[in-house]
C-alpha positions in Angstrom: -2.2 98.2 -8.8 -4.3 95.7 -9.8 -3.5 92.6 -12.4 -7.5 92.1 -14.1 -9.0 91.0 -17.4 -9.9 93.6 -20.2 -13.6 92.5 -20.5 -13.8 94.2 -16.2 -12.5 97.2 -17.3 -15.0 100.4 -17.1 -15.0 104.2 -18.4 -13.5 106.4 -15.5 -11.2 103.3 -14.3 -7.0 104.3 -14.3 -5.1 102.0 -16.8 -1.0 100.8 -16.8 -0.2 100.0 -20.4 3.9 99.3 -20.1 5.7 98.0 -22.1 4.5 94.3 -24.2 1.3 95.3 -23.3 -2.4 96.0 -25.2 -4.4 98.9 -24.1 -7.7 97.0 -22.9 -10.1 99.8 -23.8 -9.8 103.7 -25.2 -7.7 106.0 -22.9 -6.8 109.0 -22.7 -3.7 110.0 -21.3 -2.9 110.9 -17.9 1.3 111.0 -16.9 3.2 109.0 -19.5 7.0 108.4 -20.2 9.0 111.2 -22.0 9.9 107.7 -24.3 5.8 105.7 -24.7 5.7 104.7 -28.0 3.0 103.3 -29.5 2.3 100.3 -32.4 -1.9 100.9 -33.5 -0.6 97.2 -36.6 -3.6 95.7 -35.1 -5.9 99.0 -35.8 -4.5 100.6 -38.6 -2.0 98.3 -40.1 0.3 100.2 -40.3 3.6 99.7 -38.6 5.2 102.7 -38.4 5.8 103.5 -34.0 3.8 106.1 -33.0 5.0 109.1 -29.9 2.1 110.2 -27.6 1.4 113.0 -24.9 -0.7 113.4 -21.9 -3.6 114.4 -23.5 -3.5 111.8 -26.5 -5.6 108.7 -25.9 -4.3 105.4 -27.3 -6.9 102.9 -28.5 -8.3 100.0 -27.8 -6.1 97.7 -29.1 -2.6 99.7 -29.1 0.6 98.0 -28.4 3.1 99.7 -25.8 6.5 99.3 -27.6 8.3 101.7 -25.2 8.2 103.5 -21.9 4.5 103.1 -20.4 1.2 105.7 -19.7 -1.3 105.8 -17.2 -4.2 106.9 -18.7 -8.4 107.2 -18.0 -10.3 105.0 -20.1 -12.8 107.1 -22.1 -14.7 104.0 -24.4 -15.3 100.4 -23.8 -17.1 97.7 -25.8 -19.5 99.1 -28.7 -17.9 102.6 -28.0 -14.6 102.1 -28.9 -12.3 103.2 -32.0 -12.1 99.3 -32.6 -15.7 98.7 -33.0 -16.2 101.9 -34.9 -14.0 101.0 -36.8 -15.5 97.1 -37.5 -19.0 98.8 -38.8 -18.0 101.0 -40.6 -16.2 98.6 -43.2 -12.0 99.6 -42.0 -11.3 96.7 -40.5 -9.9 94.1 -40.2 -6.4 96.0 -41.7 -4.8 94.3 -44.3 -2.3 92.1 -43.0 1.1 93.2 -41.7 4.0 91.8 -39.9 5.5 93.2 -36.9 8.9 95.3 -37.1 8.9 93.2 -33.6 8.8 89.7 -35.0 7.8 88.0 -38.3 4.7 86.6 -36.2 1.6 88.6 -37.6 -0.1 90.3 -35.7 -3.6 91.4 -36.6 -5.8 89.2 -34.2 -8.6 90.6 -32.4 -8.5 87.8 -29.8 -4.9 89.6 -29.4 -6.7 93.1 -28.0 -9.6 91.8 -26.5 -8.2 88.9 -23.9 -4.7 91.2 -22.8 -4.1 91.6 -19.3 -3.5 95.2 -18.1 -2.4 96.4 -14.6 -5.4 98.4 -13.4 -6.1 100.6 -9.9 
């Protein structure tokens, strides 16, 4: 695995998302641990962890809370779920607070500036 900036990720890349990391693009899970859990707080403002399995999609900006997952990049830039939400006026979400910290966590820069692991 190599660490690369999220801006260098392209469709078809295989990406590893581990605890504490953000998905750098929209991914389709190729494999994951049984306990793979993500937060969609940055996308929808809802502070409710989501359990994902192989075949599920992981949107840009989703934070891995537990376990890890390997996913194939299926969308970047203007084609991501986040970009569609922005265009439709459904983003940014209402400001929320993470259950894991008292810090407000809906900054778009957090999702874009993430450094990730990639093969």
